[in-house]
N, C-alpha and C positions, 0 to 999 in steps of 0.2 A: 506628844511629838518626840521623835528620837533626837539624840544629841547630834550636833554637826560633826562631821569627820575632822580629824586633826588636820590642821593646815588650811581649812577652808577660810578664804578671805572674808573679812568682816565687811558688811555693807556699811557705807558711810551713813551717819546719822543726818537726817534731814534737819536743816537749820530752821528754827522757828522764826527768825528774822529774815529769811530769804524772800525777796519780792517775786511776784509773778514774772515770768520771762517776758521781756519786751514791754514792760509796764512803765518804765521811767526813762528819762533823758530824751535825746533828740534822734531823729532818723538821720542817715548819712546826708541827705539833701539839705536838712535843716542846719547842719553844721557849717555849711558853706559860706553863708553871708555874714561877715563881721568886719568891723573896721576899728582901729585904734590910731587916729591920725596923729595925736600928740606924741604917743610913744613911738610911733613909726618915724616921726621927724626927729626925735631924740636919737634913736638908734642910727639913722643915716648920718646925723650930725656928729656922731661919735666914730664914724668910719665903718659902721656895720651895714649889712644888707638884709632887708626884710624880704623873705621869700613868700610868705602868705600870712593871712590872718584868718582864723577860723574859730568856731564856737566848740569848746570841748564837749564831748557827747554826753556826759552825765548831767552837769549843771548848767551848761549853755553859756559858760563864761568865755568872753572873747580872749584869745591867746595868740600870740605872734610866734611864727617859726622864723628865726633869724640866724645869720652867721655873724658872730661878734669878733672883734679883734681880741685876741687872747690876752693882750696886756691890759685890757679894760676889765677883765673878769677876775673876781677875787672870791675866796670862800667867805661865808658870813663869819664874823669874828667870834661868834658865841657857840659854834658847833664843836663837836668832839675833835680831839687831836688826830692828825693824820697818821695813819698806819703805814709805816715804811714798808713792811712786808707786802701789804695789799697793793700799795702804790707801785712798787717795783714789778710785782706779778702782773698787774693790770697793763702797765706800760709795755712790758715785754710782749704780752699777748696782743695788744692793739698794734704794736710795731710789727709783729709777725704777720698778722692778717692784713695790715696796710689799709685799714678802713676804720673810720669813727662812725659808729652806727647807733649810738645810745645818747641822744641829746641831753645836756644838763638842763637844769631849771634855773631861771635867772630872774632877778628883779633889778629895776634901775634905782641906784642910790647916788645922787649927785652926778659925777662924771664917770662913775663906775657901774658895773653890774655884779651883784653879789649872788652867789649860788648856794642856796641852803640844801641842795640835793644834787651832788655831782662833784664833790670835792676831789675824790680820788681820780675820776675821769678827767677833770681839769688838770690836776697834777701830772697825770700820765701824758697828756697832750703837750704840757709845758716841757716835760723831760724829753719828749720826742722832737721838740723844736718846732711845733706847729705854730703857724701864723694866726690861725683863727679856730673857732670852735662853735659847733651847732648848738643852739639853745632854744628852749621854749621860754619865751620872755612873758611874764605875767605882769599886768598893769597895776596890781595892788601891792605896794611894798610890804604891807602888813602880813602878807601870806608867808613871808620868810620865817615868821615865828611859828605859824601853824603847820607849815609843810614838814617841819622836823618830825612831826607825828607819823609821817609816812615812812620814815627811815626805820622800819621795824623788821626789815628782812634779815633772817639769820642765815648763816652759812649752811649749805647742804649738809645733812648728816650722812652717814655712810650709806645707809639704805637708799636715800633720795638720789645720791650721786651715782651709786652703782646701777640703779634702775635707769637713770637718765642715759648712762653711757651704753648699757646693753641695748636699750631701745634704739639709740642712734646708730649703734653697731649694726643691728639687724636691718635697719632701714637703708643703710649704705651698702650692705653686703652684696645685694644682687647685681649691682651695676658698677661697682668700684673694683678696679684691678690692682690698685696700689697695695703694697704690703701693709700689714697691720702697723708695723713700726713707723710707717709714714703718716700715721694718724695720731701721733703722740700729743700734738697740740689739742686735738678735739677730745681725746679720751683721758688725757692727763696721766693716768697710772694704768698699767696692764691689769693690776688686781681688781679694778673696778668692773671690768668686763667679766671676769671669773665670778666674782661675788654677785654681780648683777643677775647672773643665771640662777644662782642659789636663791636670791630674793624673789625671782619670778615664780619659783616653785613654792616658796614659803615666805610670806610677807613678814613673819616674825622671826626669821633666821637671825641669829646673833653673829654677824660677820665680823664684828670688832675683835672677837677672840682669835681670829685667824689672820688678821690683817698683817701682823708682824711677820708671820710665816711667809705670806704671799709677797710682802715687800722684799724678801730676801731671794726668793726662788722663782717668782712669776714674772718673767721678762717679756719684752715684746716679741712677736713672731714675724718671721720674714716670709709670710704667706699672704696671699689675697684674703680679704675678709670672709669670702665664701668658703674658703678652706680652713681658715683660722678659727672660725666659729666652732668647727668640729672639735678642734683641740681644746678650745675653751670649755665646751660642754663636757669633755672628758675630765678636765681638770676640776670643774665644778662638782662632778660626780664624786671625785676623791674627797673633796672638802666636805661634801654632804655625808659621806660614809664616816669620815673622821668625826663630824659633828654628832652623828647618831651614837657613836661609841662614847664620845665625851659626855653626852647627855645621860647615858646609862651609868657611867662612873659617878656623875654628879648626883643622881638619884640614889645610888648605893651609899654615897657619903652622907646624904641627908638622912637616909634610913638609919645610919649609925649615930645620928645626933648632931652632925656638923651643920651649923647654921651660919651662912656667910654669903653676902652678895658677890663674893669673889671666888666661889667655888669653881666656876667654869674656867675662869682665868688661871686659877691654880692648877687645874688639871692639864690644861693646854701647855702651860709652862713646864710642867713636869715631864711631858712627853716630847717636848721640842728641844732637840740638841742644837739647832741651827745657830742660836745665840752664842754658842761657844766655838763655832767654826769660823775660820778665816776665809776659807775657800768654799763656796756654795756648791752643792751637788746639783745635778739636773733635777727639774721639778718632780718627775715621776719617782725617781730614787728617793728624794727627800720626803715626799708624802707617803710612800710605801713604808719607809723606816719609821716615820711618826705614827702611822696607823698601827703598825706592829707593836710599838711601844704602848700605844693606847689600849690595844687588845690585851696586853699583858699587865695592865695596871692593877696593882694589888692594893685595895682600899684598906686592908688590915695593917698596912705599914704607915698609914697617915696618922699624924698626931695634930692635936689642936694647935700647937705652937707653929707648926708648918704652915697652916692656913692663915694664922694670925700674921705671919711674916710677909704674906702676899700683899704687894702694894698695887696702886693704880685704881682705876675706875672699874665698876662692874662691866662685864664683857657685852651685855646686851644693850646696845645703844639704839638698835634699829627702829 
């Protein structure tokens, strides 16, 4: 069999532990009938409101959906410290959206409800001055120790975030007439859309090497998404051309015996004058100048001590 073409996406490996589809848990109708009368009485006695009781669909355990008085809810005392950065960002986002859509998990402990999963959401609602909070209340207090094992989500890496943004961008483009700049809340950074197009074409694209460039010159567009996407595609094409040339230079350096995980970052830093500028040029002017410098890169002038002085993480995080 011949080799796969460069850039061909890899097929996900089948998990040996994956169960047959539809082989476990409850059907939707089976999740409906459940009751926790003692816990319901406690919640109502504490000023909360029980909306429903259901069986969760995997294990069939009875669970209550309730609105709890926010002054009755506390984070478990043994979980990790609050991240001020995350709490502020989350409260800002929830405040802008004006909706609380992700219930916390809570267990009853005395006259309070402890949340082992939802500390930052709870803190965000407190900062917003909310009177109450939506919670999935579990009847077994011991679950608070076990449920911390579910807190394994890591922040999106650059590839994941960029692909998420460009997919959302394309889905919204056909019927949304608002300018791209009006979607800053959803897209977070303009660079994500540009890099997302690069990642669509090459799942192993090393976008981290170019993020510092894009943060300086890739701004929001005052065009509807249907028009702005064309600009994004043109910008992505320039980044792809730059990446192709940078890859050629890295291979040339490797052929001369330079071995370092920072070669790509080194080359990009050498051809990027933006970090020395106080006033940023337009995107096209900046990328054309950087690409010109990359095309003229002379590997014969590079010394080992130059690369050794390069700091930071390797460029390929994707």
